[in-house]
mmCIF file of the N, C-alpha and C atoms, coordinates in Angstrom:
data_MODEL
# 
_entry.id   MODEL 
# 
loop_
_atom_site.group_PDB 
_atom_site.id 
_atom_site.type_symbol 
_atom_site.label_atom_id 
_atom_site.label_alt_id 
_atom_site.label_comp_id 
_atom_site.label_asym_id 
_atom_site.label_entity_id 
_atom_site.label_seq_id 
_atom_site.pdbx_PDB_ins_code 
_atom_site.Cartn_x 
_atom_site.Cartn_y 
_atom_site.Cartn_z 
_atom_site.occupancy 
_atom_site.B_iso_or_equiv 
_atom_site.pdbx_formal_charge 
_atom_site.auth_seq_id 
_atom_site.auth_comp_id 
_atom_site.auth_asym_id 
_atom_site.auth_atom_id 
_atom_site.pdbx_PDB_model_num 
ATOM 1   N N  . MET A 1 1  ? 0.852   -1.175  0.000   1.00 0.00 ? 1  MET A N  1 
ATOM 2   C CA . MET A 1 1  ? 0.000   0.000   0.000   1.00 0.00 ? 1  MET A CA 1 
ATOM 3   C C  . MET A 1 1  ? 0.899   1.240   0.000   1.00 0.00 ? 1  MET A C  1 
ATOM 4   N N  . LEU A 1 2  ? 0.665   2.106   -0.949  1.00 0.00 ? 2  LEU A N  1 
ATOM 5   C CA . LEU A 1 2  ? 1.469   3.309   -1.105  1.00 0.00 ? 2  LEU A CA 1 
ATOM 6   C C  . LEU A 1 2  ? 0.643   4.534   -0.738  1.00 0.00 ? 2  LEU A C  1 
ATOM 7   N N  . ARG A 1 3  ? 1.089   5.250   0.266   1.00 0.00 ? 3  ARG A N  1 
ATOM 8   C CA . ARG A 1 3  ? 0.411   6.485   0.672   1.00 0.00 ? 3  ARG A CA 1 
ATOM 9   C C  . ARG A 1 3  ? 0.535   7.492   -0.466  1.00 0.00 ? 3  ARG A C  1 
ATOM 10  N N  . ARG A 1 4  ? -0.561  8.118   -0.839  1.00 0.00 ? 4  ARG A N  1 
ATOM 11  C CA . ARG A 1 4  ? -0.588  9.054   -1.968  1.00 0.00 ? 4  ARG A CA 1 
ATOM 12  C C  . ARG A 1 4  ? -0.378  10.482  -1.457  1.00 0.00 ? 4  ARG A C  1 
ATOM 13  N N  . ASN A 1 5  ? 0.876   10.804  -1.231  1.00 0.00 ? 5  ASN A N  1 
ATOM 14  C CA . ASN A 1 5  ? 1.233   12.093  -0.643  1.00 0.00 ? 5  ASN A CA 1 
ATOM 15  C C  . ASN A 1 5  ? 0.818   13.274  -1.508  1.00 0.00 ? 5  ASN A C  1 
ATOM 16  N N  . LYS A 1 6  ? 0.907   13.141  -2.821  1.00 0.00 ? 6  LYS A N  1 
ATOM 17  C CA . LYS A 1 6  ? 0.540   14.248  -3.709  1.00 0.00 ? 6  LYS A CA 1 
ATOM 18  C C  . LYS A 1 6  ? -0.952  14.559  -3.587  1.00 0.00 ? 6  LYS A C  1 
ATOM 19  N N  . LEU A 1 7  ? -1.765  13.537  -3.425  1.00 0.00 ? 7  LEU A N  1 
ATOM 20  C CA . LEU A 1 7  ? -3.204  13.727  -3.246  1.00 0.00 ? 7  LEU A CA 1 
ATOM 21  C C  . LEU A 1 7  ? -3.482  14.455  -1.930  1.00 0.00 ? 7  LEU A C  1 
ATOM 22  N N  . ILE A 1 8  ? -2.784  14.063  -0.888  1.00 0.00 ? 8  ILE A N  1 
ATOM 23  C CA . ILE A 1 8  ? -2.939  14.708  0.419   1.00 0.00 ? 8  ILE A CA 1 
ATOM 24  C C  . ILE A 1 8  ? -2.460  16.156  0.357   1.00 0.00 ? 8  ILE A C  1 
ATOM 25  N N  . GLN A 1 9  ? -1.298  16.365  -0.244  1.00 0.00 ? 9  GLN A N  1 
ATOM 26  C CA . GLN A 1 9  ? -0.743  17.718  -0.365  1.00 0.00 ? 9  GLN A CA 1 
ATOM 27  C C  . GLN A 1 9  ? -1.657  18.617  -1.180  1.00 0.00 ? 9  GLN A C  1 
ATOM 28  N N  . ALA A 1 10 ? -2.240  18.082  -2.246  1.00 0.00 ? 10 ALA A N  1 
ATOM 29  C CA . ALA A 1 10 ? -3.139  18.876  -3.091  1.00 0.00 ? 10 ALA A CA 1 
ATOM 30  C C  . ALA A 1 10 ? -4.330  19.366  -2.275  1.00 0.00 ? 10 ALA A C  1 
ATOM 31  N N  . ARG A 1 11 ? -4.896  18.486  -1.476  1.00 0.00 ? 11 ARG A N  1 
ATOM 32  C CA . ARG A 1 11 ? -6.041  18.872  -0.642  1.00 0.00 ? 11 ARG A CA 1 
ATOM 33  C C  . ARG A 1 11 ? -5.643  19.908  0.399   1.00 0.00 ? 11 ARG A C  1 
ATOM 34  N N  . LYS A 1 12 ? -4.542  19.658  1.089   1.00 0.00 ? 12 LYS A N  1 
ATOM 35  C CA . LYS A 1 12 ? -4.119  20.568  2.157   1.00 0.00 ? 12 LYS A CA 1 
ATOM 36  C C  . LYS A 1 12 ? -3.674  21.922  1.620   1.00 0.00 ? 12 LYS A C  1 
ATOM 37  N N  . SER A 1 13 ? -3.029  21.945  0.472   1.00 0.00 ? 13 SER A N  1 
ATOM 38  C CA . SER A 1 13 ? -2.565  23.222  -0.087  1.00 0.00 ? 13 SER A CA 1 
ATOM 39  C C  . SER A 1 13 ? -3.738  24.104  -0.511  1.00 0.00 ? 13 SER A C  1 
ATOM 40  N N  . ARG A 1 14 ? -4.876  23.489  -0.754  1.00 0.00 ? 14 ARG A N  1 
ATOM 41  C CA . ARG A 1 14 ? -6.087  24.243  -1.091  1.00 0.00 ? 14 ARG A CA 1 
ATOM 42  C C  . ARG A 1 14 ? -6.951  24.489  0.144   1.00 0.00 ? 14 ARG A C  1 
ATOM 43  N N  . GLU A 1 15 ? -6.382  24.140  1.302   1.00 0.00 ? 15 GLU A N  1 
ATOM 44  C CA . GLU A 1 15 ? -7.044  24.333  2.592   1.00 0.00 ? 15 GLU A CA 1 
ATOM 45  C C  . GLU A 1 15 ? -8.419  23.680  2.639   1.00 0.00 ? 15 GLU A C  1 
ATOM 46  N N  . LYS A 1 16 ? -8.489  22.464  2.122   1.00 0.00 ? 16 LYS A N  1 
ATOM 47  C CA . LYS A 1 16 ? -9.731  21.688  2.146   1.00 0.00 ? 16 LYS A CA 1 
ATOM 48  C C  . LYS A 1 16 ? -9.624  20.617  3.224   1.00 0.00 ? 16 LYS A C  1 
ATOM 49  N N  . THR A 1 17 ? -10.662 20.474  3.993   1.00 0.00 ? 17 THR A N  1 
ATOM 50  C CA . THR A 1 17 ? -10.715 19.372  4.950   1.00 0.00 ? 17 THR A CA 1 
ATOM 51  C C  . THR A 1 17 ? -11.089 18.102  4.189   1.00 0.00 ? 17 THR A C  1 
ATOM 52  N N  . LEU A 1 18 ? -10.879 16.962  4.821   1.00 0.00 ? 18 LEU A N  1 
ATOM 53  C CA . LEU A 1 18 ? -11.333 15.705  4.218   1.00 0.00 ? 18 LEU A CA 1 
ATOM 54  C C  . LEU A 1 18 ? -12.828 15.774  3.927   1.00 0.00 ? 18 LEU A C  1 
ATOM 55  N N  . ASN A 1 19 ? -13.586 16.295  4.886   1.00 0.00 ? 19 ASN A N  1 
ATOM 56  C CA . ASN A 1 19 ? -15.039 16.386  4.720   1.00 0.00 ? 19 ASN A CA 1 
ATOM 57  C C  . ASN A 1 19 ? -15.424 17.240  3.519   1.00 0.00 ? 19 ASN A C  1 
ATOM 58  N N  . LYS A 1 20 ? -14.812 18.412  3.388   1.00 0.00 ? 20 LYS A N  1 
ATOM 59  C CA . LYS A 1 20 ? -15.158 19.329  2.300   1.00 0.00 ? 20 LYS A CA 1 
ATOM 60  C C  . LYS A 1 20 ? -14.746 18.762  0.947   1.00 0.00 ? 20 LYS A C  1 
ATOM 61  N N  . ALA A 1 21 ? -13.539 18.225  0.844   1.00 0.00 ? 21 ALA A N  1 
ATOM 62  C CA . ALA A 1 21 ? -13.073 17.663  -0.429  1.00 0.00 ? 21 ALA A CA 1 
ATOM 63  C C  . ALA A 1 21 ? -13.939 16.472  -0.831  1.00 0.00 ? 21 ALA A C  1 
ATOM 64  N N  . ALA A 1 22 ? -14.308 15.647  0.128   1.00 0.00 ? 22 ALA A N  1 
ATOM 65  C CA . ALA A 1 22 ? -15.171 14.499  -0.163  1.00 0.00 ? 22 ALA A CA 1 
ATOM 66  C C  . ALA A 1 22 ? -16.547 14.973  -0.629  1.00 0.00 ? 22 ALA A C  1 
ATOM 67  N N  . GLU A 1 23 ? -17.104 15.929  0.086   1.00 0.00 ? 23 GLU A N  1 
ATOM 68  C CA . GLU A 1 23 ? -18.415 16.480  -0.276  1.00 0.00 ? 23 GLU A CA 1 
ATOM 69  C C  . GLU A 1 23 ? -18.378 17.081  -1.677  1.00 0.00 ? 23 GLU A C  1 
ATOM 70  N N  . ASP A 1 24 ? -17.346 17.854  -1.979  1.00 0.00 ? 24 ASP A N  1 
ATOM 71  C CA . ASP A 1 24 ? -17.221 18.491  -3.297  1.00 0.00 ? 24 ASP A CA 1 
ATOM 72  C C  . ASP A 1 24 ? -17.144 17.474  -4.431  1.00 0.00 ? 24 ASP A C  1 
ATOM 73  N N  . ASN A 1 25 ? -16.681 16.277  -4.123  1.00 0.00 ? 25 ASN A N  1 
ATOM 74  C CA . ASN A 1 25 ? -16.509 15.241  -5.148  1.00 0.00 ? 25 ASN A CA 1 
ATOM 75  C C  . ASN A 1 25 ? -17.528 14.108  -5.037  1.00 0.00 ? 25 ASN A C  1 
ATOM 76  N N  . ASN A 1 26 ? -18.550 14.328  -4.214  1.00 0.00 ? 26 ASN A N  1 
ATOM 77  C CA . ASN A 1 26 ? -19.651 13.370  -4.062  1.00 0.00 ? 26 ASN A CA 1 
ATOM 78  C C  . ASN A 1 26 ? -19.190 11.972  -3.651  1.00 0.00 ? 26 ASN A C  1 
ATOM 79  N N  . ILE A 1 27 ? -18.244 11.936  -2.711  1.00 0.00 ? 27 ILE A N  1 
ATOM 80  C CA . ILE A 1 27 ? -17.791 10.665  -2.149  1.00 0.00 ? 27 ILE A CA 1 
ATOM 81  C C  . ILE A 1 27 ? -17.784 10.800  -0.627  1.00 0.00 ? 27 ILE A C  1 
ATOM 82  N N  . SER A 1 28 ? -17.682 9.692   0.062   1.00 0.00 ? 28 SER A N  1 
ATOM 83  C CA . SER A 1 28 ? -17.663 9.751   1.524   1.00 0.00 ? 28 SER A CA 1 
ATOM 84  C C  . SER A 1 28 ? -16.271 10.146  2.021   1.00 0.00 ? 28 SER A C  1 
ATOM 85  N N  . THR A 1 29 ? -16.252 10.699  3.212   1.00 0.00 ? 29 THR A N  1 
ATOM 86  C CA . THR A 1 29 ? -14.989 11.056  3.854   1.00 0.00 ? 29 THR A CA 1 
ATOM 87  C C  . THR A 1 29 ? -14.131 9.813   4.070   1.00 0.00 ? 29 THR A C  1 
ATOM 88  N N  . VAL A 1 30 ? -14.761 8.719   4.445   1.00 0.00 ? 30 VAL A N  1 
ATOM 89  C CA . VAL A 1 30 ? -14.037 7.465   4.671   1.00 0.00 ? 30 VAL A CA 1 
ATOM 90  C C  . VAL A 1 30 ? -13.366 7.008   3.377   1.00 0.00 ? 30 VAL A C  1 
ATOM 91  N N  . TYR A 1 31 ? -14.084 7.099   2.261   1.00 0.00 ? 31 TYR A N  1 
ATOM 92  C CA . TYR A 1 31 ? -13.525 6.671   0.976   1.00 0.00 ? 31 TYR A CA 1 
ATOM 93  C C  . TYR A 1 31 ? -12.349 7.562   0.582   1.00 0.00 ? 31 TYR A C  1 
ATOM 94  N N  . LEU A 1 32 ? -12.468 8.882   0.772   1.00 0.00 ? 32 LEU A N  1 
ATOM 95  C CA . LEU A 1 32 ? -11.358 9.782   0.447   1.00 0.00 ? 32 LEU A CA 1 
ATOM 96  C C  . LEU A 1 32 ? -10.149 9.465   1.322   1.00 0.00 ? 32 LEU A C  1 
ATOM 97  N N  . ARG A 1 33 ? -10.380 9.186   2.586   1.00 0.00 ? 33 ARG A N  1 
ATOM 98  C CA . ARG A 1 33 ? -9.277  8.814   3.481   1.00 0.00 ? 33 ARG A CA 1 
ATOM 99  C C  . ARG A 1 33 ? -8.592  7.540   2.972   1.00 0.00 ? 33 ARG A C  1 
ATOM 100 N N  . LYS A 1 34 ? -9.375  6.579   2.518   1.00 0.00 ? 34 LYS A N  1 
ATOM 101 C CA . LYS A 1 34 ? -8.811  5.337   1.975   1.00 0.00 ? 34 LYS A CA 1 
ATOM 102 C C  . LYS A 1 34 ? -8.051  5.591   0.674   1.00 0.00 ? 34 LYS A C  1 
ATOM 103 N N  . LEU A 1 35 ? -8.538  6.508   -0.142  1.00 0.00 ? 35 LEU A N  1 
ATOM 104 C CA . LEU A 1 35 ? -7.818  6.862   -1.371  1.00 0.00 ? 35 LEU A CA 1 
ATOM 105 C C  . LEU A 1 35 ? -6.473  7.487   -1.032  1.00 0.00 ? 35 LEU A C  1 
ATOM 106 N N  . GLU A 1 36 ? -6.474  8.408   -0.075  1.00 0.00 ? 36 GLU A N  1 
ATOM 107 C CA . GLU A 1 36 ? -5.232  9.083   0.306   1.00 0.00 ? 36 GLU A CA 1 
ATOM 108 C C  . GLU A 1 36 ? -4.225  8.125   0.929   1.00 0.00 ? 36 GLU A C  1 
ATOM 109 N N  . SER A 1 37 ? -4.709  7.170   1.684   1.00 0.00 ? 37 SER A N  1 
ATOM 110 C CA . SER A 1 37 ? -3.796  6.222   2.341   1.00 0.00 ? 37 SER A CA 1 
ATOM 111 C C  . SER A 1 37 ? -3.324  5.124   1.394   1.00 0.00 ? 37 SER A C  1 
ATOM 112 N N  . GLY A 1 38 ? -3.988  5.007   0.249   1.00 0.00 ? 38 GLY A N  1 
ATOM 113 C CA . GLY A 1 38 ? -3.633  3.964   -0.706  1.00 0.00 ? 38 GLY A CA 1 
ATOM 114 C C  . GLY A 1 38 ? -4.373  2.663   -0.471  1.00 0.00 ? 38 GLY A C  1 
ATOM 115 N N  . ALA A 1 39 ? -5.312  2.656   0.475   1.00 0.00 ? 39 ALA A N  1 
ATOM 116 C CA . ALA A 1 39 ? -6.063  1.441   0.781   1.00 0.00 ? 39 ALA A CA 1 
ATOM 117 C C  . ALA A 1 39 ? -7.119  1.119   -0.273  1.00 0.00 ? 39 ALA A C  1 
ATOM 118 N N  . SER A 1 40 ? -7.537  2.124   -1.048  1.00 0.00 ? 40 SER A N  1 
ATOM 119 C CA . SER A 1 40 ? -8.527  1.928   -2.113  1.00 0.00 ? 40 SER A CA 1 
ATOM 120 C C  . SER A 1 40 ? -8.023  2.542   -3.400  1.00 0.00 ? 40 SER A C  1 
ATOM 121 N N  . LYS A 1 41 ? -8.511  1.987   -4.507  1.00 0.00 ? 41 LYS A N  1 
ATOM 122 C CA . LYS A 1 41 ? -8.189  2.531   -5.826  1.00 0.00 ? 41 LYS A CA 1 
ATOM 123 C C  . LYS A 1 41 ? -9.447  3.162   -6.407  1.00 0.00 ? 41 LYS A C  1 
ATOM 124 N N  . PRO A 1 42 ? -9.325  4.372   -6.944  1.00 0.00 ? 42 PRO A N  1 
ATOM 125 C CA . PRO A 1 42 ? -10.499 5.034   -7.512  1.00 0.00 ? 42 PRO A CA 1 
ATOM 126 C C  . PRO A 1 42 ? -10.816 4.486   -8.898  1.00 0.00 ? 42 PRO A C  1 
ATOM 127 N N  . GLY A 1 43 ? -12.050 4.662   -9.298  1.00 0.00 ? 43 GLY A N  1 
ATOM 128 C CA . GLY A 1 43 ? -12.434 4.356   -10.670 1.00 0.00 ? 43 GLY A CA 1 
ATOM 129 C C  . GLY A 1 43 ? -11.961 5.472   -11.596 1.00 0.00 ? 43 GLY A C  1 
ATOM 130 N N  . ARG A 1 44 ? -12.068 5.219   -12.885 1.00 0.00 ? 44 ARG A N  1 
ATOM 131 C CA . ARG A 1 44 ? -11.618 6.191   -13.889 1.00 0.00 ? 44 ARG A CA 1 
ATOM 132 C C  . ARG A 1 44 ? -12.342 7.528   -13.746 1.00 0.00 ? 44 ARG A C  1 
ATOM 133 N N  . ASP A 1 45 ? -13.665 7.490   -13.577 1.00 0.00 ? 45 ASP A N  1 
ATOM 134 C CA . ASP A 1 45 ? -14.432 8.731   -13.494 1.00 0.00 ? 45 ASP A CA 1 
ATOM 135 C C  . ASP A 1 45 ? -14.017 9.580   -12.295 1.00 0.00 ? 45 ASP A C  1 
ATOM 136 N N  . LEU A 1 46 ? -13.775 8.946   -11.165 1.00 0.00 ? 46 LEU A N  1 
ATOM 137 C CA . LEU A 1 46 ? -13.346 9.697   -9.982  1.00 0.00 ? 46 LEU A CA 1 
ATOM 138 C C  . LEU A 1 46 ? -11.943 10.265  -10.179 1.00 0.00 ? 46 LEU A C  1 
ATOM 139 N N  . MET A 1 47 ? -11.061 9.509   -10.813 1.00 0.00 ? 47 MET A N  1 
ATOM 140 C CA . MET A 1 47 ? -9.719  10.048  -11.084 1.00 0.00 ? 47 MET A CA 1 
ATOM 141 C C  . MET A 1 47 ? -9.813  11.293  -11.957 1.00 0.00 ? 47 MET A C  1 
ATOM 142 N N  . ILE A 1 48 ? -10.695 11.272  -12.942 1.00 0.00 ? 48 ILE A N  1 
ATOM 143 C CA . ILE A 1 48 ? -10.886 12.432  -13.819 1.00 0.00 ? 48 ILE A CA 1 
ATOM 144 C C  . ILE A 1 48 ? -11.430 13.606  -13.016 1.00 0.00 ? 48 ILE A C  1 
ATOM 145 N N  . ARG A 1 49 ? -12.405 13.345  -12.126 1.00 0.00 ? 49 ARG A N  1 
ATOM 146 C CA . ARG A 1 49 ? -12.967 14.414  -11.289 1.00 0.00 ? 49 ARG A CA 1 
ATOM 147 C C  . ARG A 1 49 ? -11.916 15.021  -10.375 1.00 0.00 ? 49 ARG A C  1 
ATOM 148 N N  . LEU A 1 50 ? -11.114 14.168  -9.729  1.00 0.00 ? 50 LEU A N  1 
ATOM 149 C CA . LEU A 1 50 ? -10.089 14.676  -8.812  1.00 0.00 ? 50 LEU A CA 1 
ATOM 150 C C  . LEU A 1 50 ? -8.984  15.411  -9.565  1.00 0.00 ? 50 LEU A C  1 
ATOM 151 N N  . GLU A 1 51 ? -8.669  14.961  -10.754 1.00 0.00 ? 51 GLU A N  1 
ATOM 152 C CA . GLU A 1 51 ? -7.689  15.651  -11.593 1.00 0.00 ? 51 GLU A CA 1 
ATOM 153 C C  . GLU A 1 51 ? -8.172  17.076  -11.887 1.00 0.00 ? 51 GLU A C  1 
ATOM 154 N N  . ALA A 1 52 ? -9.441  17.222  -12.242 1.00 0.00 ? 52 ALA A N  1 
ATOM 155 C CA . ALA A 1 52 ? -10.013 18.546  -12.516 1.00 0.00 ? 52 ALA A CA 1 
ATOM 156 C C  . ALA A 1 52 ? -10.124 19.377  -11.236 1.00 0.00 ? 52 ALA A C  1 
ATOM 157 N N  . TYR A 1 53 ? -10.519 18.750  -10.151 1.00 0.00 ? 53 TYR A N  1 
ATOM 158 C CA . TYR A 1 53 ? -10.715 19.433  -8.871  1.00 0.00 ? 53 TYR A CA 1 
ATOM 159 C C  . TYR A 1 53 ? -9.415  20.038  -8.354  1.00 0.00 ? 53 TYR A C  1 
ATOM 160 N N  . TYR A 1 54 ? -8.335  19.264  -8.432  1.00 0.00 ? 54 TYR A N  1 
ATOM 161 C CA . TYR A 1 54 ? -7.054  19.730  -7.910  1.00 0.00 ? 54 TYR A CA 1 
ATOM 162 C C  . TYR A 1 54 ? -6.168  20.369  -8.970  1.00 0.00 ? 54 TYR A C  1 
ATOM 163 N N  . GLY A 1 55 ? -6.490  20.188  -10.245 1.00 0.00 ? 55 GLY A N  1 
ATOM 164 C CA . GLY A 1 55 ? -5.653  20.741  -11.310 1.00 0.00 ? 55 GLY A CA 1 
ATOM 165 C C  . GLY A 1 55 ? -4.306  20.048  -11.410 1.00 0.00 ? 55 GLY A C  1 
ATOM 166 N N  . ILE A 1 56 ? -4.280  18.781  -11.048 1.00 0.00 ? 56 ILE A N  1 
ATOM 167 C CA . ILE A 1 56 ? -3.054  17.975  -11.063 1.00 0.00 ? 56 ILE A CA 1 
ATOM 168 C C  . ILE A 1 56 ? -3.379  16.676  -11.783 1.00 0.00 ? 56 ILE A C  1 
ATOM 169 N N  . SER A 1 57 ? -2.473  16.212  -12.615 1.00 0.00 ? 57 SER A N  1 
ATOM 170 C CA . SER A 1 57 ? -2.743  15.007  -13.403 1.00 0.00 ? 57 SER A CA 1 
ATOM 171 C C  . SER A 1 57 ? -2.996  13.797  -12.513 1.00 0.00 ? 57 SER A C  1 
ATOM 172 N N  . MET A 1 58 ? -3.837  12.910  -13.015 1.00 0.00 ? 58 MET A N  1 
ATOM 173 C CA . MET A 1 58 ? -4.138  11.690  -12.255 1.00 0.00 ? 58 MET A CA 1 
ATOM 174 C C  . MET A 1 58 ? -2.900  10.828  -12.073 1.00 0.00 ? 58 MET A C  1 
ATOM 175 N N  . GLN A 1 59 ? -1.951  10.922  -12.998 1.00 0.00 ? 59 GLN A N  1 
ATOM 176 C CA . GLN A 1 59 ? -0.701  10.172  -12.856 1.00 0.00 ? 59 GLN A CA 1 
ATOM 177 C C  . GLN A 1 59 ? 0.093   10.652  -11.650 1.00 0.00 ? 59 GLN A C  1 
ATOM 178 N N  . GLU A 1 60 ? 0.015   11.951  -11.367 1.00 0.00 ? 60 GLU A N  1 
ATOM 179 C CA . GLU A 1 60 ? 0.702   12.491  -10.186 1.00 0.00 ? 60 GLU A CA 1 
ATOM 180 C C  . GLU A 1 60 ? -0.070  12.191  -8.901  1.00 0.00 ? 60 GLU A C  1 
ATOM 181 N N  . LEU A 1 61 ? -1.394  12.275  -8.973  1.00 0.00 ? 61 LEU A N  1 
ATOM 182 C CA . LEU A 1 61 ? -2.218  12.028  -7.788  1.00 0.00 ? 61 LEU A CA 1 
ATOM 183 C C  . LEU A 1 61 ? -2.222  10.557  -7.384  1.00 0.00 ? 61 LEU A C  1 
ATOM 184 N N  . PHE A 1 62 ? -2.160  9.668   -8.377  1.00 0.00 ? 62 PHE A N  1 
ATOM 185 C CA . PHE A 1 62 ? -2.230  8.226   -8.135  1.00 0.00 ? 62 PHE A CA 1 
ATOM 186 C C  . PHE A 1 62 ? -1.074  7.511   -8.825  1.00 0.00 ? 62 PHE A C  1 
ATOM 187 N N  . PRO A 1 63 ? 0.158   7.806   -8.452  1.00 0.00 ? 63 PRO A N  1 
ATOM 188 C CA . PRO A 1 63 ? 1.307   7.227   -9.164  1.00 0.00 ? 63 PRO A CA 1 
ATOM 189 C C  . PRO A 1 63 ? 1.358   5.706   -9.098  1.00 0.00 ? 63 PRO A C  1 
ATOM 190 N N  . ASP A 1 64 ? 0.888   5.135   -8.007  1.00 0.00 ? 64 ASP A N  1 
ATOM 191 C CA . ASP A 1 64 ? 0.927   3.677   -7.858  1.00 0.00 ? 64 ASP A CA 1 
ATOM 192 C C  . ASP A 1 64 ? 0.047   2.958   -8.872  1.00 0.00 ? 64 ASP A C  1 
ATOM 193 N N  . ILE A 1 65 ? -1.009  3.587   -9.306  1.00 0.00 ? 65 ILE A N  1 
ATOM 194 C CA . ILE A 1 65 ? -1.913  2.970   -10.270 1.00 0.00 ? 65 ILE A CA 1 
ATOM 195 C C  . ILE A 1 65 ? -1.279  2.915   -11.656 1.00 0.00 ? 65 ILE A C  1 
ATOM 196 N N  . PHE A 1 66 ? -0.388  3.855   -11.928 1.00 0.00 ? 66 PHE A N  1 
ATOM 197 C CA . PHE A 1 66 ? 0.204   3.944   -13.258 1.00 0.00 ? 66 PHE A CA 1 
ATOM 198 C C  . PHE A 1 66 ? 1.582   3.296   -13.355 1.00 0.00 ? 66 PHE A C  1 
ATOM 199 N N  . LEU A 1 67 ? 2.000   2.599   -12.304 1.00 0.00 ? 67 LEU A N  1 
ATOM 200 C CA . LEU A 1 67 ? 3.264   1.869   -12.365 1.00 0.00 ? 67 LEU A CA 1 
ATOM 201 C C  . LEU A 1 67 ? 3.115   0.701   -13.331 1.00 0.00 ? 67 LEU A C  1 
ATOM 202 N N  . PRO A 1 68 ? 4.165   0.379   -14.088 1.00 0.00 ? 68 PRO A N  1 
ATOM 203 C CA . PRO A 1 68 ? 4.050   -0.689  -15.082 1.00 0.00 ? 68 PRO A CA 1 
ATOM 204 C C  . PRO A 1 68 ? 3.727   -2.059  -14.496 1.00 0.00 ? 68 PRO A C  1 
ATOM 205 N N  . HIS A 1 69 ? 4.083   -2.317  -13.260 1.00 0.00 ? 69 HIS A N  1 
ATOM 206 C CA . HIS A 1 69 ? 3.828   -3.627  -12.659 1.00 0.00 ? 69 HIS A CA 1 
ATOM 207 C C  . HIS A 1 69 ? 2.525   -3.694  -11.873 1.00 0.00 ? 69 HIS A C  1 
ATOM 208 N N  . ASP A 1 70 ? 1.683   -2.669  -11.989 1.00 0.00 ? 70 ASP A N  1 
ATOM 209 C CA . ASP A 1 70 ? 0.424   -2.662  -11.243 1.00 0.00 ? 70 ASP A CA 1 
ATOM 210 C C  . ASP A 1 70 ? -0.568  -3.599  -11.930 1.00 0.00 ? 70 ASP A C  1 
ATOM 211 N N  . ASP A 1 71 ? -0.501  -4.854  -11.567 1.00 0.00 ? 71 ASP A N  1 
ATOM 212 C CA . ASP A 1 71 ? -1.344  -5.879  -12.151 1.00 0.00 ? 71 ASP A CA 1 
ATOM 213 C C  . ASP A 1 71 ? -2.111  -6.544  -11.026 1.00 0.00 ? 71 ASP A C  1 
ATOM 214 N N  . THR A 1 72 ? -3.335  -6.906  -11.287 1.00 0.00 ? 72 THR A N  1 
ATOM 215 C CA . THR A 1 72 ? -4.141  -7.502  -10.230 1.00 0.00 ? 72 THR A CA 1 
ATOM 216 C C  . THR A 1 72 ? -3.863  -8.983  -10.050 1.00 0.00 ? 72 THR A C  1 
ATOM 217 N N  . GLU A 1 73 ? -3.239  -9.601  -11.048 1.00 0.00 ? 73 GLU A N  1 
ATOM 218 C CA . GLU A 1 73 ? -3.002  -11.034 -10.964 1.00 0.00 ? 73 GLU A CA 1 
ATOM 219 C C  . GLU A 1 73 ? -1.727  -11.385 -11.717 1.00 0.00 ? 73 GLU A C  1 
ATOM 220 N N  . CYS A 1 74 ? -0.960  -12.271 -11.168 1.00 0.00 ? 74 CYS A N  1 
ATOM 221 C CA . CYS A 1 74 ? 0.251   -12.746 -11.818 1.00 0.00 ? 74 CYS A CA 1 
ATOM 222 C C  . CYS A 1 74 ? -0.061  -14.070 -12.506 1.00 0.00 ? 74 CYS A C  1 
ATOM 223 N N  . ILE A 1 75 ? 0.346   -14.202 -13.744 1.00 0.00 ? 75 ILE A N  1 
ATOM 224 C CA . ILE A 1 75 ? 0.076   -15.412 -14.509 1.00 0.00 ? 75 ILE A CA 1 
ATOM 225 C C  . ILE A 1 75 ? 1.078   -16.493 -14.122 1.00 0.00 ? 75 ILE A C  1 
ATOM 226 N N  . GLU A 1 76 ? 0.549   -17.640 -13.735 1.00 0.00 ? 76 GLU A N  1 
ATOM 227 C CA . GLU A 1 76 ? 1.394   -18.752 -13.333 1.00 0.00 ? 76 GLU A CA 1 
ATOM 228 C C  . GLU A 1 76 ? 2.269   -19.184 -14.504 1.00 0.00 ? 76 GLU A C  1 
ATOM 229 N N  . GLY A 1 77 ? 3.544   -19.436 -14.210 1.00 0.00 ? 77 GLY A N  1 
ATOM 230 C CA . GLY A 1 77 ? 4.465   -19.886 -15.239 1.00 0.00 ? 77 GLY A CA 1 
ATOM 231 C C  . GLY A 1 77 ? 5.265   -18.771 -15.885 1.00 0.00 ? 77 GLY A C  1 
ATOM 232 N N  . MET A 1 78 ? 4.998   -17.519 -15.494 1.00 0.00 ? 78 MET A N  1 
ATOM 233 C CA . MET A 1 78 ? 5.768   -16.395 -16.041 1.00 0.00 ? 78 MET A CA 1 
ATOM 234 C C  . MET A 1 78 ? 7.185   -16.469 -15.490 1.00 0.00 ? 78 MET A C  1 
ATOM 235 N N  . PRO A 1 79 ? 8.156   -15.940 -16.242 1.00 0.00 ? 79 PRO A N  1 
ATOM 236 C CA . PRO A 1 79 ? 9.540   -15.952 -15.758 1.00 0.00 ? 79 PRO A CA 1 
ATOM 237 C C  . PRO A 1 79 ? 9.663   -15.271 -14.398 1.00 0.00 ? 79 PRO A C  1 
ATOM 238 N N  . THR A 1 80 ? 10.572  -15.773 -13.580 1.00 0.00 ? 80 THR A N  1 
ATOM 239 C CA . THR A 1 80 ? 10.817  -15.214 -12.256 1.00 0.00 ? 80 THR A CA 1 
ATOM 240 C C  . THR A 1 80 ? 11.184  -13.744 -12.374 1.00 0.00 ? 80 THR A C  1 
ATOM 241 N N  . GLY A 1 81 ? 10.627  -12.929 -11.499 1.00 0.00 ? 81 GLY A N  1 
ATOM 242 C CA . GLY A 1 81 ? 10.939  -11.501 -11.478 1.00 0.00 ? 81 GLY A CA 1 
ATOM 243 C C  . GLY A 1 81 ? 9.948   -10.652 -12.254 1.00 0.00 ? 81 GLY A C  1 
ATOM 244 N N  . THR A 1 82 ? 9.053   -11.258 -13.029 1.00 0.00 ? 82 THR A N  1 
ATOM 245 C CA . THR A 1 82 ? 8.087   -10.459 -13.775 1.00 0.00 ? 82 THR A CA 1 
ATOM 246 C C  . THR A 1 82 ? 6.851   -10.156 -12.959 1.00 0.00 ? 82 THR A C  1 
ATOM 247 N N  . CYS A 1 83 ? 6.631   -10.897 -11.904 1.00 0.00 ? 83 CYS A N  1 
ATOM 248 C CA . CYS A 1 83 ? 5.483   -10.677 -11.026 1.00 0.00 ? 83 CYS A CA 1 
ATOM 249 C C  . CYS A 1 83 ? 5.990   -10.308 -9.639  1.00 0.00 ? 83 CYS A C  1 
ATOM 250 N N  . ASN A 1 84 ? 5.474   -9.227  -9.095  1.00 0.00 ? 84 ASN A N  1 
ATOM 251 C CA . ASN A 1 84 ? 5.871   -8.799  -7.755  1.00 0.00 ? 84 ASN A CA 1 
ATOM 252 C C  . ASN A 1 84 ? 4.707   -8.916  -6.818  1.00 0.00 ? 84 ASN A C  1 
# 
């Protein structure tokens, strides 16, 4: 789990509380907290909304999602080192 510091910094630099940022984006405070901590992954539409809301690319806000090895499943029999 990778803490999304850029997402947290974006919210704090705009002086938004978790409650206000969540309300502005029609999500729960708990869900936003999970997004910031890296415990949850947002859907495409929410990433687009947050990108517009903060004026920062989704790749910067959610760098862990755009890593080349971010795969949900490793295929059995793949060469060693290709699955982490």
